[in-house]
Biopython code that builds the backbone (N, CA, C, O; Angstrom):
import numpy as np
from Bio.PDB.StructureBuilder import StructureBuilder

atoms = [
    (1, "MET", "N", (0.684, -1.213, 0.174)),
    (1, "MET", "CA", (0.106, 0.093, -0.107)),
    (1, "MET", "C", (0.962, 1.194, -0.040)),
    (1, "MET", "O", (1.885, 1.316, 0.764)),
    (2, "SER", "N", (0.612, 2.049, -0.964)),
    (2, "SER", "CA", (1.542, 3.499, -1.125)),
    (2, "SER", "C", (0.712, 4.343, -0.508)),
    (2, "SER", "O", (-0.509, 4.204, -0.570)),
    (3, "LEU", "N", (1.282, 5.273, 0.128)),
    (3, "LEU", "CA", (0.675, 6.577, 0.733)),
    (3, "LEU", "C", (1.200, 7.706, -0.100)),
    (3, "LEU", "O", (2.319, 7.664, -0.612)),
    (4, "ASN", "N", (0.337, 8.763, -0.235)),
    (4, "ASN", "CA", (0.502, 9.731, -0.881)),
    (4, "ASN", "C", (1.545, 10.636, -0.227)),
    (4, "ASN", "O", (1.659, 10.466, 0.987)),
    (5, "PRO", "N", (2.331, 11.565, -0.785)),
    (5, "PRO", "CA", (3.333, 12.312, 0.006)),
    (5, "PRO", "C", (2.906, 13.116, 1.247)),
    (5, "PRO", "O", (3.466, 13.181, 2.342)),
    (6, "GLN", "N", (1.609, 13.803, 0.749)),
    (6, "GLN", "CA", (1.284, 14.536, 2.181)),
    (6, "GLN", "C", (0.820, 13.469, 3.422)),
    (6, "GLN", "O", (1.017, 13.715, 4.613)),
    (7, "ASN", "N", (0.362, 12.605, 3.064)),
    (7, "ASN", "CA", (0.119, 11.629, 4.478)),
    (7, "ASN", "C", (1.436, 10.900, 4.890)),
    (7, "ASN", "O", (1.629, 10.549, 6.054)),
    (8, "GLU", "N", (2.312, 10.693, 3.907)),
    (8, "GLU", "CA", (3.599, 10.021, 4.368)),
    (8, "GLU", "C", (4.394, 11.058, 5.331)),
    (8, "GLU", "O", (4.985, 10.735, 6.362)),
    (9, "HIS", "N", (4.286, 12.452, 4.759)),
    (9, "HIS", "CA", (5.025, 13.479, 5.618)),
    (9, "HIS", "C", (4.113, 13.662, 7.043)),
    (9, "HIS", "O", (4.765, 13.932, 8.051)),
    (10, "ARG", "N", (2.961, 13.558, 7.148)),
    (10, "ARG", "CA", (2.283, 13.573, 8.352)),
    (10, "ARG", "C", (2.652, 12.395, 9.238)),
    (10, "ARG", "O", (2.872, 12.563, 10.438)),
    (11, "LEU", "N", (2.729, 11.084, 8.596)),
    (11, "LEU", "CA", (3.029, 9.903, 9.361)),
    (11, "LEU", "C", (4.543, 10.243, 9.840)),
    (11, "LEU", "O", (4.758, 10.101, 11.043)),
    (12, "VAL", "N", (5.510, 10.636, 9.095)),
    (12, "VAL", "CA", (6.718, 10.926, 9.587)),
    (12, "VAL", "C", (7.032, 11.914, 10.776)),
    (12, "VAL", "O", (7.937, 11.793, 11.602)),
    (13, "ALA", "N", (6.035, 12.977, 10.680)),
    (13, "ALA", "CA", (6.055, 13.984, 11.793)),
    (13, "ALA", "C", (5.427, 13.525, 12.821)),
    (13, "ALA", "O", (5.777, 13.970, 13.914)),
    (14, "VAL", "N", (4.407, 12.588, 12.773)),
    (14, "VAL", "CA", (4.025, 12.060, 13.971)),
    (14, "VAL", "C", (4.856, 11.139, 14.646)),
    (14, "VAL", "O", (4.948, 11.291, 15.864)),
    (15, "TRP", "N", (5.529, 10.145, 14.074)),
    (15, "TRP", "CA", (6.724, 9.236, 14.504)),
    (15, "TRP", "C", (7.838, 10.125, 15.058)),
    (15, "TRP", "O", (8.381, 9.869, 16.133)),
    (16, "ARG", "N", (8.184, 11.239, 14.255)),
    (16, "ARG", "CA", (9.476, 12.012, 15.139)),
    (16, "ARG", "C", (8.793, 12.595, 16.528)),
    (16, "ARG", "O", (9.488, 12.565, 17.544)),
    (17, "ALA", "N", (7.553, 13.085, 16.594)),
    (17, "ALA", "CA", (7.010, 13.593, 17.864)),
    (17, "ALA", "C", (7.015, 12.517, 18.885)),
    (17, "ALA", "O", (7.556, 12.708, 19.974)),
    (18, "VAL", "N", (6.332, 11.192, 18.531)),
    (18, "VAL", "CA", (6.524, 9.998, 19.475)),
    (18, "VAL", "C", (7.764, 9.748, 19.851)),
    (18, "VAL", "O", (8.014, 9.532, 21.036)),
    (19, "ILE", "N", (8.654, 9.743, 18.962)),
    (19, "ILE", "CA", (10.091, 9.304, 19.557)),
    (19, "ILE", "C", (10.689, 10.451, 20.331)),
    (19, "ILE", "O", (11.412, 10.198, 21.295)),
    (20, "GLU", "N", (10.449, 11.639, 19.990)),
    (20, "GLU", "CA", (11.232, 12.654, 21.042)),
    (20, "GLU", "C", (10.368, 12.529, 22.116)),
    (20, "GLU", "O", (11.007, 12.171, 23.105)),
    (21, "VAL", "N", (9.338, 12.654, 22.317)),
    (21, "VAL", "CA", (8.524, 12.709, 23.621)),
    (21, "VAL", "C", (8.827, 11.524, 24.519)),
    (21, "VAL", "O", (8.957, 11.643, 25.738)),
    (22, "ALA", "N", (8.950, 10.218, 23.776)),
    (22, "ALA", "CA", (9.313, 9.133, 24.482)),
    (22, "ALA", "C", (10.947, 9.206, 24.940)),
    (22, "ALA", "O", (11.238, 8.596, 25.969)),
    (23, "PHE", "N", (11.838, 9.802, 24.343)),
    (23, "PHE", "CA", (13.168, 10.112, 24.664)),
    (23, "PHE", "C", (13.116, 11.032, 26.049)),
    (23, "PHE", "O", (13.769, 10.793, 27.064)),
    (24, "ILE", "N", (12.365, 11.932, 25.897)),
    (24, "ILE", "CA", (12.274, 13.124, 26.901)),
    (24, "ILE", "C", (11.614, 12.373, 28.266)),
    (24, "ILE", "O", (11.901, 12.810, 29.381)),
    (25, "VAL", "N", (10.891, 11.447, 28.138)),
    (25, "VAL", "CA", (10.263, 10.735, 29.353)),
    (25, "VAL", "C", (11.399, 9.714, 29.750)),
    (25, "VAL", "O", (11.644, 9.476, 30.933)),
    (26, "PHE", "N", (12.048, 9.151, 28.762)),
    (26, "PHE", "CA", (13.108, 8.174, 29.174)),
    (26, "PHE", "C", (14.178, 9.077, 30.119)),
    (26, "PHE", "O", (14.564, 8.629, 31.199)),
    (27, "LEU", "N", (14.604, 10.336, 29.632)),
    (27, "LEU", "CA", (15.500, 10.993, 30.370)),
    (27, "LEU", "C", (14.935, 11.414, 31.829)),
    (27, "LEU", "O", (15.665, 11.430, 32.820)),
    (28, "PHE", "N", (13.618, 11.737, 31.858)),
    (28, "PHE", "CA", (12.846, 12.096, 33.153)),
    (28, "PHE", "C", (13.163, 10.947, 34.179)),
    (28, "PHE", "O", (13.698, 11.123, 35.274)),
    (29, "TYR", "N", (12.662, 9.487, 33.544)),
    (29, "TYR", "CA", (12.738, 8.514, 34.595)),
    (29, "TYR", "C", (14.212, 8.087, 34.850)),
    (29, "TYR", "O", (14.535, 7.607, 35.937)),
    (30, "SER", "N", (15.079, 8.259, 33.867)),
    (30, "SER", "CA", (16.506, 7.987, 34.071)),
    (30, "SER", "C", (17.161, 8.827, 35.397)),
    (30, "SER", "O", (17.945, 8.379, 36.233)),
    (31, "ASN", "N", (16.615, 10.115, 35.320)),
    (31, "ASN", "CA", (17.205, 11.027, 36.251)),
    (31, "ASN", "C", (16.589, 10.809, 37.618)),
    (31, "ASN", "O", (17.315, 11.058, 38.580)),
    (32, "LEU", "N", (15.140, 10.306, 37.887)),
    (32, "LEU", "CA", (14.809, 9.805, 39.062)),
    (32, "LEU", "C", (15.129, 8.756, 39.395)),
    (32, "LEU", "O", (15.008, 8.548, 40.602)),
    (33, "LEU", "N", (15.668, 7.629, 38.546)),
    (33, "LEU", "CA", (16.281, 6.353, 39.183)),
    (33, "LEU", "C", (17.734, 6.815, 39.617)),
    (33, "LEU", "O", (18.184, 6.282, 40.631)),
    (34, "MET", "N", (18.443, 7.664, 39.019)),
    (34, "MET", "CA", (19.748, 7.838, 39.379)),
    (34, "MET", "C", (19.556, 8.645, 40.786)),
    (34, "MET", "O", (20.457, 8.503, 41.613)),
    (35, "GLY", "N", (18.667, 9.315, 41.052)),
    (35, "GLY", "CA", (18.411, 9.938, 42.393)),
    (35, "GLY", "C", (17.970, 9.283, 43.341)),
    (35, "GLY", "O", (18.140, 9.778, 44.456)),
    (36, "GLU", "N", (17.226, 7.899, 43.241)),
    (36, "GLU", "CA", (16.932, 6.959, 44.237)),
    (36, "GLU", "C", (18.176, 6.353, 44.826)),
    (36, "GLU", "O", (18.181, 5.803, 45.928)),
    (37, "PHE", "N", (19.270, 6.478, 44.021)),
    (37, "PHE", "CA", (20.695, 5.680, 44.666)),
    (37, "PHE", "C", (21.571, 6.695, 45.166)),
    (37, "PHE", "O", (22.740, 6.373, 45.378)),
    (38, "THR", "N", (21.201, 7.865, 45.387)),
    (38, "THR", "CA", (22.192, 8.726, 46.087)),
    (38, "THR", "C", (22.525, 8.435, 47.791)),
    (38, "THR", "O", (21.877, 7.634, 48.464)),
    (39, "GLU", "N", (23.438, 9.096, 48.206)),
    (39, "GLU", "CA", (23.598, 8.714, 49.627)),
    (39, "GLU", "C", (22.475, 9.067, 50.608)),
    (39, "GLU", "O", (22.199, 8.494, 51.662)),
    (40, "SER", "N", (21.789, 10.299, 49.953)),
    (40, "SER", "CA", (20.675, 10.894, 50.978)),
    (40, "SER", "C", (19.551, 9.908, 51.064)),
    (40, "SER", "O", (18.920, 9.849, 52.120)),
    (41, "ASN", "N", (19.195, 9.026, 49.932)),
    (41, "ASN", "CA", (18.384, 7.982, 50.208)),
    (41, "ASN", "C", (18.569, 6.740, 50.838)),
    (41, "ASN", "O", (17.712, 5.857, 50.794)),
    (42, "GLY", "N", (19.549, 6.635, 51.370)),
    (42, "GLY", "CA", (19.899, 5.425, 52.289)),
    (42, "GLY", "C", (20.664, 4.524, 51.421)),
    (42, "GLY", "O", (20.783, 4.601, 50.198)),
    (43, "ARG", "N", (21.208, 3.587, 52.289)),
    (43, "ARG", "CA", (22.158, 2.351, 51.676)),
    (43, "ARG", "C", (21.284, 1.208, 51.746)),
    (43, "ARG", "O", (20.419, 1.133, 52.619)),
    (44, "GLY", "N", (21.487, 0.176, 50.743)),
    (44, "GLY", "CA", (20.776, -1.120, 50.732)),
    (44, "GLY", "C", (19.641, -0.897, 49.980)),
    (44, "GLY", "O", (18.884, -1.866, 50.037)),
    (45, "LYS", "N", (19.233, 0.008, 49.298)),
    (45, "LYS", "CA", (17.825, 0.078, 48.418)),
    (45, "LYS", "C", (18.132, -0.706, 47.255)),
    (45, "LYS", "O", (19.161, -0.472, 46.620)),
    (46, "THR", "N", (17.298, -1.657, 46.902)),
    (46, "THR", "CA", (17.419, -2.454, 45.532)),
    (46, "THR", "C", (16.787, -1.742, 44.487)),
    (46, "THR", "O", (16.038, -0.770, 44.577)),
    (47, "LEU", "N", (17.225, -2.412, 43.374)),
    (47, "LEU", "CA", (16.705, -1.781, 42.181)),
    (47, "LEU", "C", (15.099, -1.994, 41.945)),
    (47, "LEU", "O", (14.389, -1.190, 41.340)),
    (48, "LEU", "N", (14.712, -3.063, 42.454)),
    (48, "LEU", "CA", (13.209, -3.170, 42.549)),
    (48, "LEU", "C", (12.506, -2.260, 43.440)),
    (48, "LEU", "O", (11.437, -1.802, 43.035)),
    (49, "HIS", "N", (12.930, -1.930, 44.575)),
    (49, "HIS", "CA", (12.362, -0.922, 45.223)),
    (49, "HIS", "C", (12.514, 0.377, 44.663)),
    (49, "HIS", "O", (11.525, 1.110, 44.682)),
    (50, "ALA", "N", (13.586, 0.796, 44.163)),
    (50, "ALA", "CA", (13.796, 2.124, 43.489)),
    (50, "ALA", "C", (12.798, 2.444, 42.249)),
    (50, "ALA", "O", (12.259, 3.524, 42.011)),
    (51, "VAL", "N", (12.685, 1.183, 41.492)),
    (51, "VAL", "CA", (11.678, 1.251, 40.406)),
    (51, "VAL", "C", (10.239, 1.270, 40.967)),
    (51, "VAL", "O", (9.340, 1.853, 40.362)),
    (52, "HIS", "N", (10.043, 0.646, 42.092)),
    (52, "HIS", "CA", (8.551, 0.689, 42.682)),
    (52, "HIS", "C", (8.390, 2.350, 43.143)),
    (52, "HIS", "O", (7.327, 2.948, 42.978)),
    (53, "ASP", "N", (9.262, 2.812, 43.573)),
    (53, "ASP", "CA", (9.319, 4.195, 44.082)),
    (53, "ASP", "C", (9.018, 5.306, 42.930)),
    (53, "ASP", "O", (8.370, 6.321, 43.184)),
    (54, "ILE", "N", (9.441, 5.079, 41.897)),
    (54, "ILE", "CA", (9.489, 6.101, 40.796)),
    (54, "ILE", "C", (8.557, 5.875, 39.583)),
    (54, "ILE", "O", (8.316, 6.768, 38.770)),
    (55, "PHE", "N", (8.060, 4.650, 39.512)),
    (55, "PHE", "CA", (6.849, 4.260, 38.566)),
    (55, "PHE", "C", (5.454, 4.645, 39.308)),
    (55, "PHE", "O", (4.754, 3.722, 39.725)),
    (56, "THR", "N", (5.083, 5.852, 39.460)),
    (56, "THR", "CA", (3.788, 6.217, 39.826)),
    (56, "THR", "C", (3.015, 6.869, 38.988)),
    (56, "THR", "O", (3.581, 7.276, 37.974)),
    (57, "TRP", "N", (1.800, 7.112, 39.110)),
    (57, "TRP", "CA", (0.843, 7.951, 38.141)),
    (57, "TRP", "C", (1.408, 9.176, 38.223)),
    (57, "TRP", "O", (1.784, 9.692, 37.171)),
    (58, "ALA", "N", (1.571, 9.834, 39.386)),
    (58, "ALA", "CA", (1.851, 11.105, 39.637)),
    (58, "ALA", "C", (3.231, 11.441, 38.730)),
    (58, "ALA", "O", (3.312, 12.462, 38.046)),
    (59, "ASN", "N", (4.194, 10.541, 38.813)),
    (59, "ASN", "CA", (5.427, 10.823, 38.197)),
    (59, "ASN", "C", (5.241, 10.814, 36.513)),
    (59, "ASN", "O", (5.776, 11.600, 35.732)),
    (60, "PHE", "N", (4.301, 9.665, 36.172)),
    (60, "PHE", "CA", (3.976, 9.496, 34.686)),
    (60, "PHE", "C", (3.261, 10.802, 34.043)),
    (60, "PHE", "O", (3.424, 11.144, 32.872)),
    (61, "LEU", "N", (2.458, 11.468, 34.965)),
    (61, "LEU", "CA", (1.777, 12.635, 34.485)),
    (61, "LEU", "C", (2.656, 13.646, 34.359)),
    (61, "LEU", "O", (2.584, 14.371, 33.367)),
    (62, "ILE", "N", (3.660, 13.865, 35.375)),
    (62, "ILE", "CA", (4.673, 14.967, 35.405)),
    (62, "ILE", "C", (5.478, 14.814, 34.082)),
    (62, "ILE", "O", (5.615, 15.720, 33.261)),
    (63, "ALA", "N", (6.016, 13.506, 33.970)),
    (63, "ALA", "CA", (6.754, 13.180, 32.818)),
    (63, "ALA", "C", (6.062, 13.329, 31.356)),
    (63, "ALA", "O", (6.765, 13.563, 30.374)),
    (64, "MET", "N", (4.855, 13.205, 31.269)),
    (64, "MET", "CA", (4.238, 13.449, 30.210)),
    (64, "MET", "C", (3.914, 14.971, 29.911)),
    (64, "MET", "O", (3.912, 15.363, 28.744)),
    (65, "ILE", "N", (3.709, 15.618, 30.703)),
    (65, "ILE", "CA", (3.327, 16.999, 30.509)),
    (65, "ILE", "C", (4.841, 17.777, 30.249)),
    (65, "ILE", "O", (4.920, 18.650, 29.384)),
    (66, "SER", "N", (5.886, 17.431, 30.971)),
    (66, "SER", "CA", (7.252, 17.993, 30.754)),
    (66, "SER", "C", (7.752, 17.503, 29.316)),
    (66, "SER", "O", (8.538, 18.195, 28.669)),
    (67, "ALA", "N", (7.322, 16.425, 28.898)),
    (67, "ALA", "CA", (7.743, 15.905, 27.672)),
    (67, "ALA", "C", (7.118, 16.665, 26.459)),
    (67, "ALA", "O", (7.761, 17.042, 25.479)),
    (68, "LEU", "N", (5.798, 16.838, 26.652)),
    (68, "LEU", "CA", (5.016, 17.573, 25.585)),
    (68, "LEU", "C", (5.446, 18.970, 25.700)),
    (68, "LEU", "O", (5.693, 19.479, 24.607)),
    (69, "ILE", "N", (5.601, 19.717, 26.695)),
    (69, "ILE", "CA", (6.102, 21.081, 26.784)),
    (69, "ILE", "C", (7.362, 21.179, 26.153)),
    (69, "ILE", "O", (7.527, 22.107, 25.361)),
    (70, "GLY", "N", (8.350, 20.319, 26.385)),
    (70, "GLY", "CA", (9.723, 20.197, 25.859)),
    (70, "GLY", "C", (9.616, 19.992, 24.433)),
    (70, "GLY", "O", (10.332, 20.726, 23.752)),
    (71, "TYR", "N", (8.866, 19.139, 23.814)),
    (71, "TYR", "CA", (8.408, 18.922, 22.475)),
    (71, "TYR", "C", (8.343, 20.197, 21.839)),
    (71, "TYR", "O", (9.137, 20.644, 21.012)),
    (72, "VAL", "N", (7.177, 20.820, 22.369)),
    (72, "VAL", "CA", (6.666, 21.909, 21.577)),
    (72, "VAL", "C", (7.776, 23.066, 21.690)),
    (72, "VAL", "O", (7.883, 23.756, 20.675)),
    (73, "ILE", "N", (8.416, 23.308, 22.507)),
    (73, "ILE", "CA", (9.649, 24.177, 22.807)),
    (73, "ILE", "C", (10.582, 23.993, 21.614)),
    (73, "ILE", "O", (10.831, 24.852, 20.769)),
    (74, "PHE", "N", (11.070, 22.733, 21.667)),
    (74, "PHE", "CA", (12.105, 22.517, 20.934)),
    (74, "PHE", "C", (11.605, 22.392, 19.457)),
    (74, "PHE", "O", (12.449, 22.618, 18.590)),
    (75, "GLU", "N", (10.398, 22.077, 19.077)),
    (75, "GLU", "CA", (9.937, 22.144, 17.809)),
    (75, "GLU", "C", (9.769, 23.686, 17.384)),
    (75, "GLU", "O", (9.954, 23.993, 16.206)),
    (76, "TYR", "N", (9.473, 24.507, 18.190)),
    (76, "TYR", "CA", (9.330, 25.951, 17.838)),
    (76, "TYR", "C", (10.881, 26.679, 17.625)),
    (76, "TYR", "O", (11.139, 27.525, 16.769)),
    (77, "LEU", "N", (11.550, 26.286, 18.334)),
    (77, "LEU", "CA", (13.124, 26.627, 18.009)),
    (77, "LEU", "C", (13.606, 25.992, 16.959)),
    (77, "LEU", "O", (14.404, 26.670, 16.312)),
    (78, "ARG", "N", (13.370, 24.756, 16.497)),
    (78, "ARG", "CA", (13.829, 24.168, 15.377)),
    (78, "ARG", "C", (13.269, 25.040, 14.234)),
    (78, "ARG", "O", (14.032, 25.622, 13.463)),
    (79, "ARG", "N", (11.995, 25.122, 14.139)),
    (79, "ARG", "CA", (11.488, 25.710, 12.932)),
    (79, "ARG", "C", (11.915, 27.349, 12.780)),
    (79, "ARG", "O", (11.967, 27.982, 11.726)),
    (80, "LYS", "N", (12.195, 27.828, 14.104)),
    (80, "LYS", "CA", (12.653, 29.409, 14.265)),
    (80, "LYS", "C", (13.910, 29.522, 13.602)),
    (80, "LYS", "O", (14.124, 30.454, 12.826)),
    (81, "ILE", "N", (14.808, 28.590, 13.864)),
    (81, "ILE", "CA", (16.316, 28.708, 13.633)),
    (81, "ILE", "C", (16.339, 28.121, 11.931)),
    (81, "ILE", "O", (16.951, 28.747, 11.065)),
    (82, "TRP", "N", (15.604, 26.886, 11.646)),
    (82, "TRP", "CA", (15.776, 26.279, 10.448)),
    (82, "TRP", "C", (15.267, 27.320, 9.354)),
    (82, "TRP", "O", (16.000, 27.567, 8.397)),
    (83, "TYR", "N", (14.213, 27.840, 9.460)),
    (83, "TYR", "CA", (13.777, 28.808, 8.283)),
    (83, "TYR", "C", (14.302, 30.041, 8.308)),
    (83, "TYR", "O", (14.082, 30.730, 7.312)),
    (84, "ARG", "N", (14.902, 30.481, 9.131)),
    (84, "ARG", "CA", (15.690, 31.711, 9.199)),
    (84, "ARG", "C", (17.087, 31.617, 8.597)),
    (84, "ARG", "O", (17.762, 32.637, 8.453)),
    (85, "ARG", "N", (17.536, 30.409, 8.242)),
    (85, "ARG", "CA", (18.909, 30.279, 7.630)),
    (85, "ARG", "C", (18.895, 30.733, 6.225)),
    (85, "ARG", "O", (17.823, 30.605, 5.634)),
    (86, "PRO", "N", (19.719, 31.151, 5.699)),
    (86, "PRO", "CA", (19.900, 31.767, 4.236)),
    (86, "PRO", "C", (20.148, 30.611, 3.579)),
    (86, "PRO", "O", (20.622, 29.624, 4.141)),
    (87, "GLY", "N", (19.731, 30.678, 1.891)),
    (87, "GLY", "CA", (19.805, 29.603, 1.132)),
    (87, "GLY", "C", (18.534, 28.592, 1.198)),
    (87, "GLY", "O", (17.535, 28.841, 1.874)),
    (88, "LYS", "N", (18.675, 27.584, 0.521)),
    (88, "LYS", "CA", (17.623, 26.649, 0.393)),
    (88, "LYS", "C", (17.447, 25.629, 1.599)),
    (88, "LYS", "O", (18.354, 24.971, 2.107)),
    (89, "SER", "N", (16.210, 25.625, 1.932)),
    (89, "SER", "CA", (16.074, 24.688, 3.221)),
    (89, "SER", "C", (15.567, 23.295, 2.652)),
    (89, "SER", "O", (15.182, 23.119, 1.497)),
    (90, "ARG", "N", (15.631, 22.316, 3.671)),
    (90, "ARG", "CA", (15.271, 20.894, 3.310)),
    (90, "ARG", "C", (14.085, 20.673, 2.576)),
    (90, "ARG", "O", (14.037, 19.728, 1.788)),
    (91, "MET", "N", (12.971, 21.545, 2.760)),
    (91, "MET", "CA", (11.689, 21.245, 2.336)),
    (91, "MET", "C", (11.786, 21.627, 0.724)),
    (91, "MET", "O", (11.098, 20.911, -0.003)),
    (92, "GLU", "N", (12.413, 22.477, 0.201)),
    (92, "GLU", "CA", (12.643, 22.837, -1.047)),
    (92, "GLU", "C", (13.228, 21.783, -2.006)),
    (92, "GLU", "O", (13.105, 21.932, -3.221)),
    (93, "LYS", "N", (13.641, 21.092, -1.661)),
    (93, "LYS", "CA", (14.532, 20.030, -2.329)),
    (93, "LYS", "C", (13.655, 19.037, -3.013)),
    (93, "LYS", "O", (14.152, 18.089, -3.620)),
]
sb = StructureBuilder()
sb.init_structure("model")
sb.init_model(0)
sb.init_chain("A")
sb.init_seg("    ")
for serial, (resi, resn, name, xyz) in enumerate(atoms, 1):
    if name == "N":
        sb.init_residue(resn, " ", resi, " ")
    sb.init_atom(name, np.array(xyz, "f"), 0.0, 1.0, " ", f" {name:<3s}", serial, name[0])
structure = sb.get_structure()
């Protein structure tokens, strides 16, 4: 099944957004996990206990909201910087 170019461009844009948001969420949870193993959180904490502490609905909501805000900001900056460059843009090729 062949997609027309307009639908294919939309599909690529959606996949890029999903991947970028997922990466921001990954960074958020990585940061939380690293924070669980600092000296201030005590010794002897297991990975299972740390994962149980960080995977909550509240953290997930914070991660998703932060990721969406981050995606919108980076997309705005990407477009602002990209379209102000002199010469041909990638879209014109």
